[in-house]
LOZA-551804 format. One record per residue (C-alpha): y, x, z. Coordinates in steps of 0.05 Angstrom, whole numbers, padded with zeros to 5 digits, always signed. Layout:
REM LOZA-551804
YXZ;...
***
This chain:
REM LOZA-551804
+00000+00000+00000;+00068+00030-00019;+00116+00049+00037;+00167-00003+00056;+00217+00049+00077;+00227+00124+00072;+00278+00175+00097;+00335+00189+00049;+00335+00261+00025;+00403+00294+00020;+00427+00306-00051;+00466+00367-00029;+00418+00425-00015;+00446+00481-00059;+00520+00498-00059;+00565+00544-00099;+00637+00556-00078;+00684+00570-00137;+00754+00597-00126;+00821+00591-00161;+00889+00609-00134;+00905+00537-00117;+00837+00507-00099;+00766+00518-00078;+00713+00477-00115;+00649+00466-00075;+00593+00445-00122;+00531+00416-00088;+00465+00397-00120;+00396+00372-00101;+00340+00422-00101;+00317+00405-00171;+00390+00414-00196;+00390+00348-00232;+00447+00314-00193;+00512+00346-00171;+00571+00329-00128;+00639+00364-00125;+00689+00374-00068;+00760+00398-00083;+00793+00437-00026;+00868+00451-00030;+00889+00523-00016;+00965+00512-00018;+00970+00479+00051;+00980+00532+00105;+00955+00491+00164;+00927+00424+00140;+00859+00411+00109;+00863+00371+00044;+00795+00353+00015;+00781+00307-00044;+00712+00278-00057;+00711+00239-00123;+00644+00208-00101;+00617+00215-00171;+00548+00242-00187;+00548+00292-00244;+00492+00315-00289;+00481+00389-00301;+00515+00385-00368;+00575+00349-00339;+00584+00401-00285;+00582+00458-00335;+00635+00424-00377;+00678+00411-00315;+00674+00484-00293;+00688+00507-00363;+00752+00465-00366;+00773+00490-00297;+00762+00562-00319;+00802+00552-00382;+00859+00516-00348;+00867+00568-00293;+00872+00630-00337;+00939+00666-00334;+00949+00660-00409;+00922+00605-00452;+00865+00628-00496;+00858+00695-00461;+00785+00717-00460;+00789+00780-00419;+00803+00748-00351;+00772+00688-00316;+00810+00632-00282;+00750+00609-00240;+00712+00658-00195;+00645+00646-00162;+00659+00663-00089;+00592+00650-00053;+00527+00611-00057;+00502+00572+00002;+00452+00521+00029;+00498+00477+00070;+00565+00467+00104;+00566+00479+00180;+00637+00454+00184;+00712+00469+00184;+00751+00501+00241;+00823+00519+00254;+00853+00563+00309;+00927+00581+00303;+00933+00591+00228;+00898+00553+00172;+00827+00525+00166;+00762+00563+00155;+00699+00537+00122;+00632+00558+00151;+00574+00561+00101;+00500+00574+00111;+00482+00631+00064;+00412+00646+00086;+00357+00601+00113;+00284+00605+00133;+00232+00551+00136;+00205+00543+00207;+00166+00478+00207;+00141+00421+00164;+00141+00350+00191;+00109+00300+00144;+00132+00340+00084;+00203+00346+00111;+00223+00419+00118;+00258+00445+00180;+00300+00507+00168;+00329+00560+00214;+00398+00588+00198;+00391+00662+00183;+00461+00679+00162;+00529+00647+00152;+00595+00662+00118;+00663+00643+00145;+00717+00637+00091;+00792+00628+00102;+00817+00571+00059;+00893+00580+00048;+00912+00634-00003;+00953+00695+00017;+01018+00669-00012;+01022+00611+00039;+00987+00644+00098;+01027+00644+00163;+01002+00701+00206;+00993+00695+00281;+00978+00755+00326;+00924+00720+00366;+00885+00692+00306;+00839+00752+00301;+00819+00747+00374;+00802+00673+00368;+00761+00689+00306;+00721+00742+00344;+00708+00694+00402;+00685+00639+00354;+00638+00687+00318;+00606+00708+00384;+00565+00644+00378;+00510+00673+00335;+00491+00618+00286;+00432+00660+00262;+00401+00653+00331;+00360+00589+00340;+00402+00539+00302;+00362+00490+00259;+00373+00437+00206;+00337+00392+00158;+00359+00356+00094;+00316+00295+00105;+00289+00292+00177;+00335+00275+00235;+00324+00331+00285;+00371+00301+00337;+00323+00242+00347;+00250+00241+00369;+00192+00228+00322;+00181+00161+00356;+00252+00139+00340;+00249+00163+00268;+00183+00129+00253;+00203+00065+00290;+00265+00060+00245;+00220+00067+00184;+00177+00009+00207;+00232-00042+00213;+00214-00112+00189;+00222-00122+00114;+00269-00181+00122;+00316-00140+00165;+00317-00084+00114;+00336-00133+00059;+00393-00161+00100;+00418-00091+00116;+00414-00072+00043;+00456-00132+00023;+00509-00115+00075;+00512-00042+00054;+00517-00060-00019;+00580-00101-00005;+00612-00044+00034;+00592+00011-00014;+00641+00041-00063;+00597+00099-00085;+00575+00100-00158;+00512+00138-00140;+00492+00088-00086;+00502+00028-00132;+00457+00060-00185;+00401+00066-00134;+00400-00009-00122;+00375-00026-00192;+00300-00036-00182;+00245-00071-00219;+00196-00120-00187;+00155-00089-00131;+00174-00017-00145;+00232-00017-00097;+00230+00027-00035;+00281+00023+00021;+00314+00089+00039;+00338+00095+00111;+00386+00144+00142;+00407+00140+00215;+00467+00167+00252;+00448+00229+00291;+00446+00230+00367;+00510+00269+00377;+00491+00296+00445;+00443+00345+00412;+00487+00361+00351;+00524+00427+00356;+00570+00423+00296;+00595+00352+00307;+00665+00375+00324;+00667+00421+00262;+00648+00363+00216;+00691+00311+00250;+00752+00324+00207;+00714+00308+00142;+00666+00256+00169;+00705+00197+00141;+00729+00232+00078;+00666+00257+00042;+00599+00228+00023;+00547+00231+00079;+00503+00280+00040;+00555+00335+00053;+00546+00326+00128;+00491+00373+00151;+00479+00367+00226;+00450+00426+00263;+00414+00430+00330;+00407+00489+00378;+00345+00506+00418;+00276+00523+00392;+00229+00504+00336;+00158+00530+00328;+00097+00507+00291;+00024+00531+00291;-00039+00507+00256;-00100+00486+00294;-00161+00489+00250;-00216+00442+00274;-00277+00458+00232;-00231+00468+00173;-00188+00407+00186;-00115+00428+00193;-00075+00399+00250;-00003+00421+00259;+00023+00431+00330;+00099+00431+00330;+00146+00445+00388;+00220+00427+00381;+00271+00436+00436;+00340+00405+00430;+00394+00435+00474;+00450+00388+00495;+00520+00405+00469;+00551+00368+00528;+00569+00411+00589;+00536+00470+00553;+00543+00541+00578;+00513+00599+00615;+00472+00604+00678;+00521+00611+00737;+00581+00583+00700;+00549+00516+00686;+00513+00483+00743;+00501+00411+00763;+00535+00356+00724;+00604+00336+00698;+00641+00271+00711;+00606+00236+00652;+00535+00249+00676;+00519+00306+00628;+00481+00362+00663;+00478+00437+00651;+00419+00468+00614;+00395+00400+00590;+00340+00408+00539;+00295+00355+00508;+00227+00384+00489;+00183+00347+00440;+00112+00366+00421;+00085+00336+00357;+00015+00333+00330;-00001+00313+00259;-00062+00314+00214;-00037+00360+00159;-00090+00336+00109;-00046+00274+00097;+00028+00287+00089;+00058+00217+00086;+00093+00186+00146;+00062+00119+00126;-00010+00140+00113;-00014+00201+00159;-00030+00208+00233;+00027+00230+00278;+00035+00235+00352;+00089+00262+00398;+00106+00270+00471;+00176+00282+00499;+00199+00312+00565;+00266+00336+00592;+00293+00392+00634;+00363+00395+00664;+00403+00418+00724;+00404+00376+00788;+00453+00318+00772;+00502+00332+00828;+00570+00365+00835;+00548+00435+00855;+00561+00507+00835;+00549+00580+00854;+00604+00632+00864;+00586+00695+00825;+00646+00735+00849;+00604+00756+00909;+00561+00799+00862;+00498+00775+00897;+00431+00764+00860;+00428+00694+00891;+00498+00668+00904;+00503+00613+00957;+00499+00541+00931;+00561+00499+00943;+00569+00424+00938;+00637+00416+00905;+00650+00342+00915;+00624+00288+00961;+00589+00233+00921;+00563+00183+00972;+00550+00130+00919;+00514+00178+00872;+00564+00162+00817;+00548+00223+00773;+00472+00215+00783;+00479+00141+00763;+00514+00159+00698;+00460+00211+00683;+00400+00166+00696;+00434+00109+00657;+00436+00155+00596;+00362+00170+00606;+00342+00097+00613;+00379+00082+00548;+00345+00138+00509;+00275+00139+00540;+00264+00073+00576;+00228+00069+00643;+00199+00098+00685;+00243+00159+00695;+00201+00210+00734;+00238+00266+00770;+00196+00327+00785;+00236+00370+00833;+00209+00441+00840;+00262+00471+00885;+00245+00500+00953;+00241+00452+01012;+00229+00499+01070;+00274+00560+01078;+00296+00602+01137;+00368+00595+01112;+00387+00533+01073;+00396+00551+01000;+00356+00511+00949;+00341+00458+01002;+00413+00435+00998;+00400+00408+00929;+00334+00375+00949;+00366+00336+01006;+00424+00312+00963;+00378+00292+00904;+00332+00253+00950;+00392+00215+00978;+00419+00200+00909;+00353+00174+00881;+00340+00133+00944;+00409+00101+00938;+00402+00084+00864;+00332+00056+00872;+00358+00003+00920;+00389-00036+00863;+00339-00026+00807;+00282-00077+00796;+00220-00051+00832;+00181-00042+00767;+00235+00004+00738;+00253+00048+00797;+00262+00123+00789;+00199+00159+00812;+00214+00221+00852;+00162+00277+00860;+00183+00336+00904;+00139+00397+00901;+00157+00466+00929;+00125+00508+00874;+00148+00575+00902;+00114+00560+00969;+00048+00543+00936;+00052+00605+00891;+00053+00650+00952;-00006+00615+00984;-00074+00647+00970;-00110+00583+00986;-00075+00539+00935;-00082+00541+00860;-00013+00524+00831;-00038+00502+00763;-00091+00456+00792;-00038+00420+00832;+00007+00417+00771;-00051+00389+00731;-00058+00331+00780;+00016+00316+00774;+00012+00321+00698;-00045+00270+00694;-00005+00222+00738;+00058+00230+00696;+00025+00221+00628;-00012+00160+00652;+00054+00128+00672;+00095+00145+00609;+00041+00145+00556;+00056+00179+00489;+00073+00161+00418;+00021+00154+00363;+00033+00118+00297;-00037+00089+00287;-00082+00041+00327;-00133+00070+00375;-00191+00103+00340;-00259+00070+00340;-00287+00130+00377;-00250+00107+00439;-00293+00044+00437;-00357+00082+00422;-00344+00134+00476;-00301+00098+00527;-00263+00140+00577;-00235+00116+00644;-00172+00158+00638;-00156+00128+00570;-00160+00057+00596;-00110+00074+00652;-00059+00102+00603;+00012+00073+00607;+00065+00066+00555;+00071+00008+00507;+00013-00012+00461;+00035-00044+00396;-00005-00065+00334;+00013-00002+00297;-00001+00047+00354;+00029+00067+00420;+00099+00081+00445;+00121+00128+00500;+00163+00091+00551;+00198+00133+00603;+00202+00208+00609;+00189+00265+00657;+00251+00302+00680;+00234+00370+00710;+00282+00415+00747;+00284+00476+00792;+00349+00513+00807;+00356+00548+00739;+00307+00503+00700;+00275+00565+00670;+00212+00598+00697;+00182+00546+00744;+00205+00489+00699;+00173+00520+00636;+00106+00528+00670;+00107+00456+00696;+00127+00430+00628;+00070+00470+00596;+00019+00438+00643;+00046+00368+00628;+00047+00385+00554;-00025+00410+00557;-00047+00346+00590;-00010+00304+00537;-00039+00347+00481;-00109+00328+00504;-00091+00254+00499;-00059+00264+00432;-00120+00299+00403;-00165+00245+00432;-00122+00189+00402;-00130+00220+00333;-00206+00224+00342;-00208+00300+00344;-00241+00309+00412;-00290+00264+00450;-00256+00269+00519;-00181+00274+00535;-00190+00341+00570;-00171+00412+00549;-00193+00475+00586;-00158+00542+00592;-00184+00602+00552;-00198+00559+00490;-00165+00576+00423;-00127+00510+00424;-00096+00522+00493;-00081+00595+00478;-00044+00573+00415;-00006+00520+00454;+00009+00569+00511;+00039+00619+00462;+00083+00565+00432;+00108+00546+00502;+00120+00619+00521;+00162+00629+00459;+00198+00564+00475;+00211+00586+00547;+00234+00656+00527;+00283+00628+00476;+00313+00576+00523;+00317+00628+00579;+00354+00677+00534;+00404+00623+00515;+00420+00601+00586;+00400+00659+00632;+00410+00720+00588;+00338+00745+00592;+00267+00723+00575;+00222+00688+00625;+00207+00727+00689;+00146+00686+00711;+00098+00660+00658;+00036+00617+00657;-00007+00678+00667;+00033+00697+00728;+00017+00630+00761;-00056+00635+00739;-00055+00704+00773;-00088+00737+00712;-00027+00774+00687;-00038+00849+00677;-00008+00895+00730;+00041+00922+00678;+00073+00853+00677;+00105+00867+00744;+00148+00922+00716;+00168+00877+00658;+00187+00822+00707;+00233+00872+00743;+00265+00891+00677;+00277+00818+00658;+00307+00805+00727;+00355+00863+00719;+00372+00841+00649;+00387+00771+00673;+00430+00798+00730;+00469+00843+00683;+00481+00787+00633;+00503+00738+00687;+00551+00789+00718;+00584+00820+00657;+00574+00780+00593;+00567+00707+00611;+00642+00695+00616;+00653+00716+00544;+00593+00675+00521;+00621+00614+00557;+00689+00622+00523;+00653+00625+00455;+00613+00562+00469;+00676+00525+00492;+00712+00544+00429;+00654+00530+00382;+00640+00461+00411;+00713+00441+00410;+00718+00436+00486;+00780+00480+00480;+00830+00472+00422;+00879+00529+00412;+00950+00502+00412;+01016+00537+00399;+01058+00543+00462;+01000+00529+00511;+00957+00579+00550;+00905+00616+00509;+00831+00609+00524;+00827+00678+00557;+00886+00661+00602;+00853+00602+00636;+00828+00617+00707;+00772+00567+00699;+00744+00518+00648;+00730+00465+00701;+00786+00420+00676;+00760+00424+00604;+00691+00396+00622;+00713+00346+00675;+00759+00298+00639;+00774+00257+00701;+00814+00315+00729;+00865+00310+00672;+00872+00234+00668;+00848+00172+00704;+00787+00140+00673;+00801+00069+00647;+00743+00035+00682;+00702+00049+00744;+00629+00029+00747;+00600-00015+00800;+00570+00022+00859;+00510-00026+00859;+00500-00049+00787;+00506+00022+00762;+00468+00013+00696;+00489-00013+00628;+00469-00088+00626;+00439-00085+00556;+00395-00027+00575;+00363-00061+00635;+00345-00123+00594;+00298-00087+00547;+00262-00041+00597;+00211-00010+00596;+00229+00000+00522;+00287+00048+00508;+00349+00010+00486;+00363+00060+00430;+00298+00039+00395;+00307-00036+00403;+00324-00073+00339;+00391-00105+00354;+00459-00112+00321;+00489-00051+00356;+00432-00005+00334;+00430-00033+00263;+00502-00011+00254;+00479+00061+00262;+00433+00056+00201;+00448+00065+00127;+00397+00026+00086;+00393+00032+00010;+00342+00008-00041;+00314+00057-00092;+00262+00058-00146;+00199+00088-00117;+00205+00149-00162;+00278+00164-00145;+00288+00235-00121;+00325+00212-00059;+00261+00183-00028;+00207+00222-00066;+00180+00268-00012;+00123+00291-00057;+00171+00326-00105;+00212+00352-00048;+00152+00384-00015;+00111+00410-00074;+00170+00425-00120;+00131+00424-00186;+00193+00446-00224;+00195+00516-00193;+00150+00577-00194;+00118+00593-00126;+00064+00639-00099;+00011+00631-00046;+00038+00691-00007;+00104+00655+00005;+00072+00588+00022;+00092+00568+00093;+00029+00530+00110;-00013+00593+00096;+00033+00640+00133;+00041+00603+00199;+00002+00621+00261;-00070+00595+00256;-00121+00586+00310;-00176+00611+00263;-00140+00673+00242;-00102+00692+00305;-00143+00667+00363;-00216+00660+00342;-00263+00717+00362;-00270+00774+00312;-00344+00759+00301;-00349+00684+00291;-00411+00658+00325;-00446+00592+00319;-00388+00552+00349;-00321+00562+00314;-00291+00503+00351;-00221+00516+00380;-00242+00476+00442;-00297+00525+00463;-00281+00568+00524;-00278+00642+00505;-00284+00704+00548;-00221+00747+00551;-00253+00803+00510;-00274+00755+00456;-00205+00735+00432;-00167+00769+00376;-00163+00770+00302;-00220+00740+00264;-00255+00770+00204;-00214+00725+00158;-00164+00760+00113;-00159+00831+00089;-00140+00891+00131;-00068+00901+00109;-00051+00827+00117;-00080+00827+00187;-00038+00886+00208;+00025+00855+00180;+00009+00789+00214;+00000+00823+00282;+00068+00855+00276;+00105+00793+00252;+00065+00737+00285;+00102+00732+00350;+00172+00713+00327;+00218+00664+00362;+00181+00607+00330;+00111+00635+00341;+00097+00635+00267;+00105+00687+00213;+00151+00648+00167;+00157+00662+00093;+00215+00705+00069;+00281+00671+00082;+00319+00642+00024;+00384+00677+00014;+00441+00649-00027;+00466+00712-00061;+00539+00714-00080;+00566+00754-00138;+00593+00807-00091;+00528+00820-00052;+00472+00817-00102;+00454+00890-00093;+00444+00883-00018;+00401+00820-00018;+00335+00857-00023;+00349+00901+00036;+00371+00843+00080;+00308+00806+00063;+00263+00863+00083;+00297+00873+00149;+00289+00800+00172;+00215+00796+00187;+00205+00865+00217;+00235+00853+00286;+00194+00812+00334;+00225+00770+00389;+00165+00763+00435;+00155+00797+00501;+00080+00809+00497;+00057+00878+00475;+00034+00886+00403;-00035+00912+00392;-00041+00955+00330;-00104+00949+00289;-00095+01012+00248;-00059+01077+00258;-00018+01078+00195;+00035+01130+00181;+00083+01150+00236;+00144+01126+00197;+00116+01056+00193;+00099+01055+00267;+00169+01077+00285;+00202+01026+00240;+00158+00966+00257;+00142+00978+00330;+00191+01026+00364;+00252+00985+00347;+00224+00919+00374;+00199+00955+00437;+00270+00982+00448;+00307+00918+00434;+00261+00863+00459;+00204+00886+00503;+00249+00915+00556;+00229+00989+00551;+00289+01030+00572;+00290+01095+00532;+00341+01124+00580;+00286+01133+00632;+00261+01198+00603;+00230+01167+00541;+00263+01185+00475;+00249+01146+00412;+00203+01203+00390;+00166+01200+00457;+00154+01126+00448;+00128+01136+00378;+00079+01189+00404;+00059+01143+00461;+00040+01088+00412;+00000+01139+00372;-00035+01160+00436;-00055+01088+00452;-00080+01076+00381;-00123+01139+00378;-00157+01122+00444;-00173+01164+00504;-00232+01199+00470;-00191+01227+00413;-00123+01242+00445;-00142+01313+00465;-00152+01332+00392;-00084+01305+00371;-00024+01352+00380;+00027+01297+00387;-00013+01262+00441;-00018+01326+00482;+00056+01335+00473;+00068+01264+00498;+00023+01274+00559;+00062+01335+00581;+00130+01302+00572;+00120+01232+00599;+00122+01207+00671;+00056+01204+00709;+00059+01129+00712;+00051+01123+00637;-00007+01172+00636;-00042+01132+00689;-00033+01069+00648;-00064+01101+00587;-00122+01131+00627;-00140+01063+00653;
***
């Protein structure tokens, strides 16, 4: 049966910026280069942004003729052939936005991208490089002495570090929301199409409405959830001026995807983390919540499972589970001027009616439904009150708010002192977390887009029958969410989220008929793969907020981490302390400027002159808020009516206004995901195919000698894991070096939009991208290789990422020799000159490590 609805694919995926003295012309096309759009940007305005979108769709021939006329008309002399009037400035893959400081506007373009995940045929890209271009020409430019400093601060936000986008999949929403929108009733889609048709004045959109008989397919595009969009402020100035396809929304956080092979059947495991752009910042400078209920370090983590043998959202099997981390929703802070590793916790404002917590939980009820489960991991027993201050206040806030909620929708509060149980030799931390995880998943359920498999009837399971959530004819919905916090929401939180995610993964696999019981054990290929994804996820989020990678990992709490991990933990702690003490203030200024929290204004104090940014994030300190919420009925009335379902997913008039619904012919490029994914019009090779290059359980986790049971759910001994016999030798070595990137997958070479001025450098840039790993686990070399290759591929990552400090008596040459020593093995090192040289020059501690 043909799909009733499909996501609308953006028709602007490739861009070329052309330059004349008076204007910039931004030409955008779809990937097949069959349809084009043109933006005209005026360069004669020194401070204003003047953009014209004619909203016409051009063919390739029409665009060539247009550019030819522009070139001819802008030459200095009519008919002159020697000089050109139209210059090709840069090629790109999307517009991040427009920004102005004290002079004119800049345009920020994505010039390099890399595919990181595939969700139902919809590609998710990571930004690899950007280009920032000043719009006004030199003849009208009005210089300002502080412009360069603002530009440096803005560019301190590294857009090539964990920013993601997609042309057709809404990354700001969950999979459950996106697929629920696609399954709207047919009658409602027809009414929305009629309404949109009356409001539309776009030639291209009107052409799409001409359909024949039953070949029509509804295309749906939804407004993004702006809380998780990081370039919303940069696009705000053009939002109502240009066609929606020019608006490319980016998220910040993490995206990783791995392939689980179950007897040859590919199952994609995807992990996406969305970092909130509200009250965003660094560790000690952003704590607690602001006056609008937005909390610091708020991240929504979603794990998706899909059967990769069927690509379509309609016919395929998809499942997801969402959980949240975030700072304790109170007014609290820590003073870092004391230069202490653990500054004292201070409650900044008295909040007897839990006003800020009420705003925060109201947001969560609207997005996730009920129940909201709070897992509080901070310490409860301390000799001197530190973390316990937060526990006591949070308990009081939740108790107060629960008085007024209906009993079936109350906030569930689970306190658990994880640090205390970790120190105890009698208690297994992960066993206790597993009990909590089972309880949580049973209450919230999870999302799956197909009815229960027949195997659940053939092999009934008690746990499955107790599962919560909402069961609908087309599958299951997750209602409610787990909200986990410690003080920093980093190490303890990541381990707790992993255990809950592991429990949910078992239910997801069971719901798709891939395992016979909803249970997963440690030391299986599937759990190792999932654990690696979560460690990459934790490291990335920790670097963004805390300035270092995770200090305590899952292996730490399992008490199976190697003894060398202790020294790495110390290095990460020192790195985090250094970052918090010396670089966090500059990073916070950059985030405030990038997100539009601070707007430079002539005659007012500059960003670096402000003693604090407290007033920027707490709007009630600058003006009185128009309305004050009730102290007892603290929720939004519409939200409480539809619980346990999340109000954002309920089909109502307010939510329908957020959708754009168009009707297309079923073979139109705007809804044809088959052409978008397979791209039959371009030449491709298997080596660059993303699905073959991503981390695979068979290649990267299965034992080297495959026995009688290649199942990824079989418990392996520690010495059995490693690379399998699949693949040739050189490919295996390259995969080991590149596998553990920030997304836990060796992505294909990034696509670079090469401008006319940088064509010679493109090859070099492309080679340098994949060589540096971002993981914290040591790399095991399979072959010796030449020393130059070892130095290039391993020494640099060890220096930059793995925390080895070369100033402690280890030169770069020493480190290279040390790696050679490890590869040769203890039996051969005496016959190798360089190894002997290393032994005599290195500290005893390293020699002991090698001897063991």
